[in-house]
Backbone as a printed PyTorch tensor [residue, N CA C, xyz], in Angstrom:
tensor([[[ 22.8470,   8.8530,   3.5170],
         [ 23.5990,   8.6560,   2.1870],
         [ 24.8650,   9.1190,   2.4520]],

        [[ 25.8890,   8.5630,   2.3810],
         [ 27.0860,   8.5090,   2.4090],
         [ 27.9980,   8.8060,   1.1540]],

        [[ 27.6860,   7.7930,   0.1250],
         [ 28.3260,   7.6490,  -1.0090],
         [ 27.5620,   7.9240,  -2.3040]],

        [[ 27.9920,   8.4790,  -3.1680],
         [ 27.2480,   8.7810,  -4.5650],
         [ 27.0860,   7.2610,  -5.3780]],

        [[ 25.8370,   6.9400,  -5.3390],
         [ 25.7040,   5.8200,  -6.2320],
         [ 26.3650,   5.8360,  -7.7550]],

        [[ 26.3050,   6.8980,  -8.1800],
         [ 26.7980,   7.2300,  -9.4860],
         [ 28.4280,   6.9640,  -9.6360]],

        [[ 29.4350,   7.7160,  -8.7710],
         [ 30.6560,   7.3150,  -8.8870],
         [ 31.4360,   6.8340,  -7.5000]],

        [[ 30.8100,   6.6860,  -6.8170],
         [ 31.3610,   6.5000,  -5.4910],
         [ 31.8830,   7.3400,  -4.5270]],

        [[ 31.9060,   8.5140,  -4.8050],
         [ 32.3740,   9.7670,  -3.8840],
         [ 31.4910,   9.9680,  -2.8300]],

        [[ 32.0310,  10.8120,  -1.9860],
         [ 31.6410,  11.2450,  -0.7890],
         [ 30.4170,  12.2660,  -0.9440]],

        [[ 29.4130,  12.2170,  -0.3350],
         [ 28.1180,  13.2220,  -0.7470],
         [ 28.2020,  14.1290,   0.8380]],

        [[ 27.5190,  15.1700,   0.4750],
         [ 27.1800,  15.9240,   1.9080],
         [ 25.8560,  16.7750,   1.3350]],

        [[ 25.2670,  17.2770,   2.4550],
         [ 24.0370,  17.9580,   2.4290],
         [ 24.5900,  19.3650,   1.8380]],

        [[ 23.9360,  19.9820,   0.8160],
         [ 23.9180,  21.1650,   0.2360],
         [ 22.7240,  21.8170,   0.0510]],

        [[ 22.8330,  23.1610,   0.1170],
         [ 21.6540,  23.7860,  -0.6740],
         [ 21.7110,  23.9840,  -2.1470]],

        [[ 21.0180,  23.5080,  -2.8460],
         [ 21.1650,  23.5750,  -4.2760],
         [ 20.3600,  24.9090,  -4.9620]],

        [[ 21.0480,  25.7150,  -6.0730],
         [ 20.3390,  26.6980,  -6.7900],
         [ 19.1390,  26.4980,  -7.0660]],

        [[ 18.2210,  27.4670,  -6.7440],
         [ 16.8140,  27.0750,  -7.0740],
         [ 15.9430,  26.1470,  -6.1150]],

        [[ 16.6190,  25.6880,  -5.3580],
         [ 15.8060,  24.4600,  -4.4190],
         [ 15.8080,  25.3450,  -2.8980]],

        [[ 14.5950,  24.7100,  -2.1590],
         [ 14.5010,  25.3670,  -1.1010],
         [ 14.9930,  24.1580,   0.1530]],

        [[ 15.4100,  23.1520,  -0.3170],
         [ 15.7870,  22.0980,   0.3990],
         [ 17.0670,  21.9030,   0.5080]],

        [[ 17.8340,  21.2330,   1.4140],
         [ 19.2270,  20.5450,   1.4000],
         [ 18.9980,  19.4070,   0.6660]],

        [[ 20.0560,  18.9380,  -0.1270],
         [ 19.9180,  17.7520,  -0.9300],
         [ 21.4050,  17.2410,  -0.7840]],

        [[ 21.2900,  15.8300,  -0.9690],
         [ 22.7310,  15.2640,  -1.1570],
         [ 23.5620,  15.5620,  -2.2390]],

        [[ 24.5440,  16.0490,  -2.4120],
         [ 25.4390,  16.2610,  -3.7720],
         [ 26.7030,  15.6180,  -3.3870]],

        [[ 27.1580,  14.9220,  -4.7060],
         [ 28.3670,  14.3140,  -4.7300],
         [ 29.4830,  15.4260,  -4.6300]],

        [[ 30.6790,  15.0800,  -3.6860],
         [ 31.5130,  16.1740,  -3.5030],
         [ 32.2830,  15.8160,  -4.7520]],

        [[ 32.4440,  14.9030,  -5.4150],
         [ 33.4320,  14.3400,  -6.6160],
         [ 32.7540,  14.6940,  -8.1430]],

        [[ 31.6140,  14.2260,  -8.2840],
         [ 30.9140,  14.2930,  -9.5870],
         [ 29.9080,  15.5800,  -9.7730]],

        [[ 29.8120,  16.2370,  -8.4380],
         [ 28.6450,  17.1530,  -8.4310],
         [ 27.0840,  16.7610,  -8.8360]],

        [[ 26.7030,  15.5490,  -8.8170],
         [ 25.6130,  15.0020,  -8.9200],
         [ 24.6790,  15.1730,  -7.7510]],

        [[ 23.5220,  15.9160,  -8.0200],
         [ 22.3740,  15.9610,  -6.9960],
         [ 21.6900,  14.8330,  -6.9550]],

        [[ 21.4470,  14.2360,  -5.6360],
         [ 20.5490,  12.9680,  -5.4190],
         [ 19.3980,  13.4380,  -4.7450]],

        [[ 18.1340,  13.4380,  -5.2280],
         [ 16.8940,  13.5350,  -4.4120],
         [ 16.2750,  12.2010,  -3.9400]],

        [[ 15.9140,  12.5400,  -2.8090],
         [ 15.0680,  11.4260,  -1.8190],
         [ 13.9360,  11.2280,  -2.4610]],

        [[ 13.2880,  10.1020,  -2.8850],
         [ 12.2490,   9.8100,  -3.4890],
         [ 11.2450,   9.0850,  -2.5480]],

        [[ 10.0370,   9.1480,  -2.7310],
         [  8.9330,   8.5800,  -1.8540],
         [  9.0640,   7.0190,  -2.3210]],

        [[  8.7170,   6.2470,  -1.4630],
         [  8.4050,   4.8950,  -1.8600],
         [  6.6470,   4.7530,  -2.1180]],

        [[  6.4670,   3.9620,  -2.8810],
         [  4.9990,   3.6770,  -3.1950],
         [  4.4600,   2.4450,  -2.8860]],

        [[  3.6610,   2.1580,  -1.8410],
         [  3.1250,   0.8720,  -1.3510],
         [  1.6820,   0.5930,  -2.1150]],

        [[  1.5790,  -0.3770,  -2.6190],
         [  0.3200,  -0.7220,  -2.7810],
         [ -0.3360,  -2.0200,  -2.4260]],

        [[ -1.7420,  -1.9090,  -2.1070],
         [ -2.4750,  -2.9860,  -1.4630],
         [ -3.7740,  -3.2600,  -2.1800]],

        [[ -4.4300,  -4.1650,  -1.8930],
         [ -5.6440,  -4.6570,  -2.2910],
         [ -6.5660,  -5.3810,  -1.4100]],

        [[ -7.7740,  -4.8730,  -1.3760],
         [ -8.9730,  -5.5680,  -1.0250],
         [ -9.4400,  -6.4960,  -1.9650]],

        [[ -9.5570,  -7.8690,  -1.8060],
         [ -9.8650,  -8.8870,  -2.8950],
         [-11.4030,  -9.3280,  -2.3270]],

        [[-12.3590,  -8.6770,  -3.0340],
         [-13.6700,  -8.8910,  -2.5930],
         [-14.6570, -10.0620,  -3.0970]],

        [[-15.2500, -10.8160,  -2.2920],
         [-16.2340, -11.7450,  -2.6610],
         [-17.5250, -11.4460,  -2.0890]],

        [[-18.4160, -11.1760,  -2.6270],
         [-19.6420, -10.5800,  -1.8570],
         [-19.3320,  -9.4730,  -0.7530]],

        [[-19.5430,  -9.8250,   0.5940],
         [-19.2480,  -8.7190,   1.6120],
         [-17.7990,  -9.3100,   2.3160]],

        [[-17.3840, -10.1810,   1.9050],
         [-16.0740, -10.7410,   2.2810],
         [-14.9610, -10.0430,   1.9220]],

        [[-13.6930,  -9.9340,   2.5730],
         [-12.6300,  -9.5540,   2.1200],
         [-11.3970, -10.4660,   2.5270]],

        [[-10.3600, -10.9190,   1.3980],
         [ -9.2560, -11.5650,   1.8700],
         [ -8.4550, -10.7630,   2.6650]],

        [[ -7.9000, -11.5980,   3.5960],
         [ -6.8020, -11.1150,   4.7890],
         [ -5.7470, -12.0970,   4.9060]],

        [[ -4.6870, -11.6680,   4.9610],
         [ -3.4380, -12.5570,   5.0010],
         [ -2.8990, -12.3460,   6.4480]],

        [[ -2.3170, -13.2270,   7.0340],
         [ -1.6090, -13.1680,   8.2080],
         [  0.1030, -13.0240,   7.7670]],

        [[  0.3620, -12.0230,   8.0190],
         [  1.7960, -11.7040,   7.6970],
         [  2.7820, -12.5710,   8.1280]],

        [[  3.7920, -13.1740,   7.4580],
         [  4.8410, -13.8570,   7.6880],
         [  6.2740, -12.9870,   7.8900]],

        [[  6.1860, -11.9000,   7.7320],
         [  7.4630, -11.0370,   7.8090],
         [  7.1470,  -9.9480,   8.4000]],

        [[  8.2160,  -9.0240,   8.9470],
         [  8.0670,  -7.8260,   9.5780],
         [  7.6190,  -6.6810,   8.4250]],

        [[  7.1270,  -5.7740,   8.8600],
         [  6.5530,  -5.3640,  10.0290],
         [  5.2150,  -6.0470,  10.4700]],

        [[  5.0190,  -6.1570,  11.6490],
         [  3.8120,  -6.7780,  12.1360],
         [  3.4990,  -8.2200,  11.9380]],

        [[  4.3580,  -8.9940,  11.7900],
         [  4.4650, -10.5070,  11.5850],
         [  3.4140, -11.0720,  12.4220]],

        [[  2.7140, -11.9320,  11.9190],
         [  1.5750, -12.6900,  12.5290],
         [  0.3060, -12.0370,  12.6970]],

        [[  0.1180, -10.9370,  12.1900],
         [ -1.0220,  -9.9700,  12.1680],
         [ -1.7530, -10.0820,  11.1290]],

        [[ -2.6960,  -9.5230,  11.0000],
         [ -3.8570,  -9.3760,   9.7020],
         [ -3.6880,  -8.3460,   8.9270]],

        [[ -3.5910,  -8.5460,   7.3590],
         [ -3.3780,  -7.1600,   6.4080],
         [ -4.0240,  -7.6960,   5.2170]],

        [[ -4.3750,  -7.1890,   4.5550],
         [ -4.5630,  -7.1360,   3.1870],
         [ -3.1330,  -7.3080,   2.2890]],

        [[ -3.3870,  -8.0100,   1.2130],
         [ -2.1300,  -8.3000,   0.4600],
         [ -1.5240,  -7.0000,   0.0090]],

        [[ -0.2910,  -6.8720,  -0.1130],
         [  0.3500,  -5.7120,  -0.8160],
         [  1.7430,  -5.5540,  -0.5220]],

        [[  2.3880,  -4.4980,  -1.3740],
         [  4.0190,  -4.4390,  -1.1460],
         [  4.4570,  -3.4110,  -1.6840]],

        [[  5.6750,  -3.4330,  -2.0510],
         [  6.1780,  -2.1230,  -2.6870],
         [  6.0570,  -2.1710,  -4.2130]],

        [[  5.9750,  -1.0200,  -4.7080],
         [  5.8060,  -0.9070,  -6.2790],
         [  7.1470,  -0.7170,  -6.6530]],

        [[  7.2710,  -1.3380,  -7.8950],
         [  8.8000,  -1.4570,  -8.6900],
         [  8.8860,  -0.3440,  -9.6070]],

        [[ 10.0540,   0.1010, -10.0640],
         [ 10.2090,   1.1720, -10.9550],
         [  9.5650,   0.9900, -12.3810]],

        [[  9.5070,  -0.0560, -12.9610],
         [  9.0690,  -0.6170, -14.1330],
         [  7.6180,  -1.1010, -14.1170]],

        [[  6.8250,  -0.4560, -13.1980],
         [  5.2980,  -1.0610, -13.0490],
         [  4.3650,   0.0990, -12.9800]],

        [[  3.0990,  -0.0830, -13.2650],
         [  2.1960,   0.5970, -13.2310],
         [  1.7280,   0.4010, -11.5160]],

        [[  0.9470,   1.3570, -10.7190],
         [  0.4870,   0.6350,  -9.7600],
         [ -0.2740,  -0.3420,  -9.6560]],

        [[ -1.4450,  -0.3770, -10.8350],
         [ -2.2970,  -1.4090, -10.9690],
         [ -1.5140,  -2.8910, -11.4000]],

        [[ -0.3330,  -2.6900, -11.9430],
         [  0.6240,  -3.7570, -12.3490],
         [  1.0780,  -4.3440, -11.2130]],

        [[  1.7680,  -3.4120, -10.1840],
         [  2.5500,  -3.7390,  -9.1290],
         [  1.1200,  -4.3770,  -7.9450]],

        [[  0.1170,  -3.9960,  -7.8370],
         [ -1.0220,  -4.5870,  -6.8570],
         [ -1.0770,  -6.0940,  -7.4730]],

        [[ -1.2590,  -6.0930,  -8.7270],
         [ -1.5010,  -7.4710,  -9.2450],
         [ -0.3980,  -8.2160,  -9.0480]],

        [[  0.7140,  -8.0670,  -9.3030],
         [  1.8610,  -8.7490,  -8.9160],
         [  2.1720,  -9.3290,  -7.4650]],

        [[  1.7040,  -8.3920,  -6.4410],
         [  1.7670,  -8.6720,  -5.2740],
         [  0.8860,  -9.4160,  -4.7050]],

        [[ -0.3990,  -9.4330,  -5.1120],
         [ -1.4950, -10.2110,  -4.6690],
         [ -1.2880, -11.8160,  -5.2130]],

        [[ -0.5750, -11.9370,  -6.4130],
         [ -0.1650, -13.2970,  -6.9860],
         [  0.8980, -13.5670,  -5.9910]],

        [[  2.1830, -13.0060,  -5.9280],
         [  3.2690, -13.5740,  -4.9340],
         [  2.7840, -13.8030,  -3.6320]],

        [[  1.8560, -13.2700,  -2.9430],
         [  1.5050, -13.2080,  -1.5360],
         [  0.2820, -14.4880,  -1.3870]],

        [[ -0.4110, -14.7580,  -2.5020],
         [ -1.5350, -15.5300,  -2.0000],
         [ -2.0400, -16.6120,  -3.3190]],

        [[ -1.1240, -16.4630,  -4.4910],
         [ -1.4790, -17.0670,  -5.7890],
         [ -2.5500, -17.1420,  -6.5150]],

        [[ -3.1740, -15.8580,  -6.0070],
         [ -4.5890, -15.3950,  -6.7500],
         [ -4.0360, -14.4540,  -7.8010]],

        [[ -4.4510, -14.6880,  -9.3370],
         [ -4.2090, -13.7830, -10.5330],
         [ -5.3800, -13.1020, -10.6550]],

        [[ -5.1410, -11.8780, -10.5910],
         [ -6.2530, -10.8350, -11.0810],
         [ -5.4740, -10.0330, -12.0810]],

        [[ -5.8690,  -9.9640, -13.2470],
         [ -5.2090,  -8.7230, -14.2290],
         [ -5.3290,  -7.2750, -13.6040]],

        [[ -4.1680,  -6.7680, -13.6520],
         [ -4.2110,  -5.2760, -13.5370],
         [ -5.2190,  -4.4130, -13.8340]],

        [[ -5.9410,  -4.7410, -15.0270],
         [ -7.2550,  -4.0130, -15.5280],
         [ -8.3300,  -4.1590, -14.6310]],

        [[ -8.1280,  -5.1650, -13.6910],
         [ -9.6580,  -5.3000, -12.9530],
         [ -9.0920,  -4.6260, -11.5960]],

        [[ -8.4560,  -3.9670, -11.4180],
         [ -7.8730,  -3.4720, -10.0720],
         [ -8.6280,  -1.9320, -10.2070]],

        [[ -9.2130,  -1.5450,  -8.8740],
         [-10.1790,  -0.2110,  -8.9500],
         [ -9.7330,   0.5910,  -7.8590]],

        [[ -9.1430,   1.7680,  -7.7630],
         [ -8.5990,   2.5280,  -6.7800],
         [ -9.4830,   2.7920,  -5.9170]],

        [[ -9.1390,   2.5650,  -4.5010],
         [ -9.9060,   2.9620,  -3.4750],
         [ -9.4150,   4.0690,  -2.5330]],

        [[ -8.1140,   4.0680,  -2.3100],
         [ -7.5360,   5.3640,  -1.6360],
         [ -6.3420,   5.5210,  -1.9310]],

        [[ -5.9050,   6.9060,  -1.6620],
         [ -4.3770,   7.4190,  -1.8340],
         [ -3.9830,   7.9970,  -0.3610]],

        [[ -3.1350,   7.7930,   0.1430],
         [ -2.7700,   8.1400,   1.5580],
         [ -1.3290,   8.7740,   1.3380]],

        [[ -0.9860,   9.6080,   1.9580],
         [  0.3110,  10.3890,   2.3580],
         [  0.9090,   9.9760,   3.5520]],

        [[  1.7520,   9.3370,   3.5730],
         [  2.4850,   9.0430,   4.8340],
         [  4.0900,   9.6110,   4.9200]],

        [[  4.0060,  10.8270,   4.9950],
         [  5.1750,  11.6590,   4.9200],
         [  6.0220,  11.6240,   5.7380]],

        [[  5.6840,  11.3400,   7.1290],
         [  6.7250,  10.9070,   8.1070],
         [  7.3990,   9.7870,   7.9350]],

        [[  6.8550,   8.6830,   6.8640],
         [  7.6990,   7.4770,   6.5140],
         [  8.2300,   7.6660,   5.2090]],

        [[  7.8430,   8.6550,   4.2620],
         [  8.4940,   8.7730,   3.1640],
         [  7.7190,   7.8120,   2.0880]],

        [[  6.3950,   7.9220,   2.3630],
         [  5.7080,   6.4620,   1.5340],
         [  4.2410,   7.5460,   1.0100]],

        [[  4.0650,   6.6680,   0.0580],
         [  2.4500,   6.9700,  -0.6770],
         [  1.9560,   5.6910,  -0.8360]],

        [[  0.7780,   5.3160,  -0.2600],
         [ -0.1030,   4.3010,  -0.2130],
         [ -1.2400,   4.3520,  -1.2660]],

        [[ -1.2580,   3.5910,  -2.1290],
         [ -2.3220,   3.1180,  -3.1460],
         [ -3.1710,   2.1560,  -2.8450]],

        [[ -4.3990,   2.1800,  -2.5950],
         [ -5.0760,   0.8180,  -2.3050],
         [ -6.1580,   0.4410,  -3.2980]],

        [[ -6.2140,  -0.6920,  -3.6650],
         [ -7.1080,  -0.8920,  -4.8820],
         [ -8.1810,  -1.9360,  -3.9800]],

        [[ -9.1320,  -2.1240,  -4.8360],
         [-10.0530,  -3.3380,  -4.7220],
         [-10.4590,  -4.0590,  -6.0360]],

        [[-10.7740,  -5.3300,  -5.8910],
         [-11.0700,  -6.1970,  -7.0020],
         [-12.3290,  -6.9850,  -6.4230]],

        [[-13.1450,  -7.3730,  -7.3700],
         [-14.2640,  -8.2250,  -6.8700],
         [-14.3210,  -9.7580,  -7.6770]],

        [[-14.5150, -10.5650,  -7.0880],
         [-14.3240, -11.7900,  -7.8090],
         [-15.7800, -12.5340,  -7.4850]],

        [[-16.1360, -13.4920,  -8.3220],
         [-17.4960, -14.2870,  -8.1680],
         [-17.1520, -15.0580,  -7.0070]],

        [[-16.3000, -16.1190,  -6.7520],
         [-16.0440, -16.9900,  -5.7270],
         [-14.7450, -16.7700,  -4.9180]],

        [[-14.8230, -17.4240,  -4.0740],
         [-13.3970, -17.2640,  -3.2640],
         [-12.4150, -18.1470,  -3.7980]],

        [[-11.3500, -17.8370,  -4.5250],
         [-10.4840, -18.8710,  -5.2270],
         [ -9.4090, -19.3370,  -3.9140]],

        [[ -8.7720, -20.4830,  -4.4170],
         [ -7.7090, -21.0910,  -3.7030],
         [ -6.7060, -20.3330,  -3.6440]],

        [[ -6.0680, -20.4490,  -2.2520],
         [ -4.8470, -19.4260,  -1.9440],
         [ -3.8090, -20.2030,  -1.5790]],

        [[ -2.4540, -20.0050,  -1.7460],
         [ -1.3070, -20.5810,  -1.4830],
         [ -0.7700, -19.8170,  -0.4220]],

        [[  0.0150, -20.5470,   0.6110],
         [  0.5580, -20.2120,   1.5010],
         [  1.9250, -19.7930,   0.9590]],

        [[  2.6120, -18.6340,   1.4340],
         [  4.0140, -18.0790,   1.1370],
         [  4.4620, -17.7880,   2.2630]],

        [[  5.9170, -17.1200,   1.9050],
         [  6.7080, -16.9160,   3.0780],
         [  6.2210, -15.4390,   3.8070]],

        [[  5.5500, -14.8110,   2.9460],
         [  5.2070, -13.3590,   3.1940],
         [  3.9520, -13.4010,   3.6810]],

        [[  2.9270, -14.5380,   3.6340],
         [  1.4730, -14.6940,   3.8050],
         [  1.3630, -16.1060,   4.0910]],

        [[  1.6480, -16.7090,   5.0590],
         [  1.5660, -18.2680,   5.3440],
         [  0.1950, -18.5140,   5.4890]],

        [[ -0.8790, -17.4440,   5.9420],
         [ -2.2600, -17.9150,   6.0490],
         [ -3.1730, -16.8500,   5.4770]],

        [[ -4.0730, -17.3810,   4.9560],
         [ -5.2590, -16.4710,   4.4430],
         [ -6.5970, -16.8880,   4.8960]],

        [[ -7.3830, -15.8870,   5.0590],
         [ -8.7890, -16.1130,   5.6340],
         [ -9.6410, -15.1830,   4.9260]],

        [[-10.9510, -15.4040,   4.4470],
         [-11.9210, -14.4720,   4.4530],
         [-12.9890, -13.8480,   5.2670]],

        [[-12.8700, -12.8030,   5.7100],
         [-13.6060, -12.1780,   6.7960],
         [-14.6870, -11.0680,   6.0630]],

        [[-15.9400, -10.9960,   6.8290],
         [-16.7960,  -9.8190,   6.6660],
         [-16.4720,  -9.0300,   7.9250]],

        [[-17.2030,  -7.9380,   7.9180],
         [-16.7680,  -6.9470,   9.2350],
         [-17.0220,  -7.4790,  10.3580]],

        [[-18.3050,  -8.3880,  10.5010],
         [-18.3310,  -8.9030,  11.8320],
         [-17.3750, -10.2560,  12.4100]],

        [[-16.8230, -10.6200,  11.4920],
         [-15.7310, -11.8460,  11.7970],
         [-14.2390, -11.2170,  11.8370]],

        [[-14.3420, -10.1600,  11.3250],
         [-12.8800,  -9.6140,  11.0960],
         [-12.1590,  -9.2770,  12.5000]],

        [[-10.9840, -10.0490,  12.6560],
         [-10.2030, -10.1010,  14.1220],
         [ -9.6030,  -8.5280,  14.2490]],

        [[-10.4840,  -7.4640,  14.7340],
         [ -9.9590,  -6.2510,  14.4970],
         [ -8.7620,  -5.9920,  15.6000]],

        [[ -8.8720,  -6.5940,  16.8520],
         [ -7.5770,  -6.4670,  17.6570],
         [ -6.3890,  -7.0610,  16.9450]],

        [[ -6.4810,  -7.8430,  16.2390],
         [ -5.3110,  -8.3910,  15.5990],
         [ -4.8930,  -8.0010,  14.1730]],

        [[ -5.4240,  -6.7570,  13.9820],
         [ -4.8570,  -6.0620,  12.7680],
         [ -3.6740,  -5.5750,  12.6570]],

        [[ -2.7240,  -5.8350,  11.4910],
         [ -1.4510,  -5.3830,  11.4940],
         [ -1.0920,  -3.7510,  11.6260]],

        [[ -2.0110,  -3.1470,  11.2100],
         [ -1.8930,  -1.6030,  11.0000],
         [ -3.1350,  -0.8130,  11.4470]],

        [[ -3.2130,  -0.5540,  12.7530],
         [ -4.2180,   0.0440,  13.4970],
         [ -4.7150,   1.5020,  12.8930]],

        [[ -3.8630,   2.3600,  12.3840],
         [ -4.1270,   3.4410,  11.7470],
         [ -5.1610,   3.3310,  10.6630]],

        [[ -5.2560,   2.0850,   9.9160],
         [ -5.7620,   2.1720,   8.8860],
         [ -7.3570,   1.6790,   9.1190]],

        [[ -7.9150,   1.2640,  10.4750],
         [ -9.1330,   0.6090,  10.5970],
         [-10.3270,   1.4940,   9.9790]],

        [[-10.2330,   2.9450,  10.2460],
         [-11.3140,   3.5040,   9.6900],
         [-11.3000,   3.4440,   8.1370]],

        [[-10.2370,   3.1490,   7.4460],
         [-10.3440,   3.1160,   5.8500],
         [-11.0900,   1.7010,   5.7190]],

        [[-10.5430,   0.6230,   6.7540],
         [-11.3220,  -0.6030,   6.3140],
         [-12.7180,  -0.8090,   6.6490]],

        [[-13.1380,  -0.1030,   7.6740],
         [-14.6320,   0.1020,   8.1820],
         [-15.2950,   0.4200,   6.9160]],

        [[-14.7450,   1.6300,   6.4430],
         [-15.4970,   2.4350,   5.1810],
         [-15.4330,   1.4000,   3.9200]],

        [[-14.3090,   0.4330,   3.8130],
         [-14.5360,  -0.4140,   2.4010],
         [-15.7470,  -1.5000,   2.8670]],

        [[-15.7320,  -1.9530,   4.1430],
         [-16.9070,  -2.8850,   4.5880],
         [-18.3910,  -2.2900,   4.3420]],

        [[-18.5500,  -0.8800,   4.7040],
         [-19.8490,  -0.1730,   4.3860],
         [-20.0010,  -0.1490,   2.7620]],

        [[-19.0040,   0.1980,   2.0030],
         [-18.9810,   0.2440,   0.4690],
         [-19.5570,  -0.9850,   0.1750]],

        [[-18.9130,  -2.0400,   0.6540],
         [-19.5200,  -3.5080,   0.1980],
         [-20.7390,  -3.7180,   0.4520]],

        [[-21.4180,  -3.3570,   1.6430],
         [-22.5590,  -3.6050,   2.1200],
         [-23.5920,  -2.8490,   1.0400]],

        [[-23.1600,  -1.7250,   0.8170],
         [-24.3270,  -0.5700,   0.1270],
         [-24.2070,  -0.5780,  -1.3090]],

        [[-22.9450,  -0.9260,  -1.6810],
         [-22.7480,  -0.7020,  -3.0580],
         [-22.0420,   0.4540,  -3.4270]],

        [[-22.1870,   1.6780,  -2.8310],
         [-21.9190,   2.8880,  -3.1580],
         [-20.3970,   3.3360,  -2.8780]],

        [[-19.6780,   3.0320,  -3.8660],
         [-18.0270,   3.1510,  -3.6180],
         [-17.5620,   4.5140,  -3.8660]],

        [[-16.5230,   4.6050,  -3.3490],
         [-15.8670,   6.0450,  -3.5060],
         [-14.2460,   5.8080,  -3.7630]],

        [[-13.5540,   6.9130,  -3.3590],
         [-12.3030,   7.1240,  -3.1660],
         [-11.8020,   7.9340,  -2.0100]],

        [[-11.0300,   7.3580,  -1.2870],
         [-10.5850,   8.1470,   0.1870],
         [ -9.1860,   8.8910,  -0.2000]],

        [[ -8.9810,  10.0180,   0.1330],
         [ -7.7830,  10.5750,  -0.0260],
         [ -7.4120,  11.3160,   1.3480]],

        [[ -6.2360,  10.8970,   1.9100],
         [ -6.0390,  11.5230,   3.0600],
         [ -4.6150,  11.4220,   3.5180]],

        [[ -4.2150,  11.6480,   4.7600],
         [ -3.0040,  11.4860,   5.4890],
         [ -2.9970,  10.4940,   6.3750]],

        [[ -2.1030,   9.7690,   6.7800],
         [ -1.9030,   9.1330,   7.9240],
         [ -0.5810,   9.3950,   8.5940]],

        [[ -0.6770,   9.6850,   9.7900],
         [  0.4450,  10.3950,  10.5150],
         [  0.4850,   9.9430,  12.0440]],

        [[  1.3530,  10.3880,  12.8470],
         [  1.3780,  10.1260,  14.3720],
         [  0.0050,  10.4280,  15.0410]],

        [[ -0.6870,  10.7520,  14.7370],
         [ -1.8640,  11.2460,  15.4260],
         [ -3.1450,  10.4450,  14.7020]],

        [[ -3.1690,   9.6590,  13.8630],
         [ -4.0770,   8.8210,  13.0960],
         [ -4.2550,   9.0120,  11.8290]],

        [[ -5.4840,   8.5010,  11.2110],
         [ -5.6680,   8.5360,   9.8940],
         [ -6.7090,   9.8440,   9.7220]],

        [[ -6.5460,  10.7880,   8.5670],
         [ -7.4550,  11.9210,   8.4450],
         [ -7.8280,  11.7150,   6.7300]],

        [[ -8.8900,  11.6640,   6.5790],
         [ -9.3910,  11.1950,   5.0190],
         [-10.8420,  12.1360,   4.6790]],

        [[-10.8480,  12.2640,   3.4990],
         [-12.0410,  12.7990,   3.1230],
         [-12.5530,  11.8630,   1.8520]],

        [[-13.6990,  11.2320,   1.8460],
         [-14.3940,  10.5050,   0.8680],
         [-14.9710,  11.2770,  -0.4300]],

        [[-14.6460,  10.6270,  -1.5050],
         [-15.2950,  11.2670,  -2.7630],
         [-15.9460,  10.0050,  -3.3920]],

        [[-17.3020,  10.2450,  -3.3170],
         [-18.1210,   9.4780,  -3.9910],
         [-18.2400,   9.0670,  -5.5700]],

        [[-18.0700,   8.0680,  -5.7730],
         [-17.8990,   7.8410,  -7.2910],
         [-19.4790,   7.6370,  -7.8940]],

        [[-19.4810,   8.3730,  -9.2030],
         [-20.9710,   8.9310,  -9.8400],
         [-21.5520,   7.4780, -10.2840]],

        [[-22.7460,   7.3050,  -9.9210],
         [-23.5820,   6.0730, -10.3150],
         [-23.5540,   5.8760, -11.8730]]])
């Protein structure tokens, strides 16, 4: 950050009273600017033991397989954001109240928190091709093109989701994705 978004004055890193980190502070208006995490949402759209995958049309990982998702906007709940992203990328409309939390991931090295949801449909809906997702496909765990996956660090989470689909005993995964891989703990849901 070079300039204050409030007044346009130059900013510098300074230690703020009562804080243990340096923050960007405007040299003109003295406003302290805190860096915020980005929240990314994604969704496993499930029909039986199959999951909807999109071939990414944009960077990062253009041309590789991922589940639908994207950035949460400031005026949305996470469930609204994942519902919107699913509609924008595939044309599938699933109400926000049908989204069920699957995992919470911290990616502090990237300044991101990922919230992943699942929704269950009775049948495979028709999808549309979009710039972000020009192709989509339904894969079970045996058909999934694992070597062509967009983000290899989440493979353990994806394999867990497929196990949950097979046995019906779902949970929530909470963990960290860092340069050494993914580290999670599963919390089973009560029956």
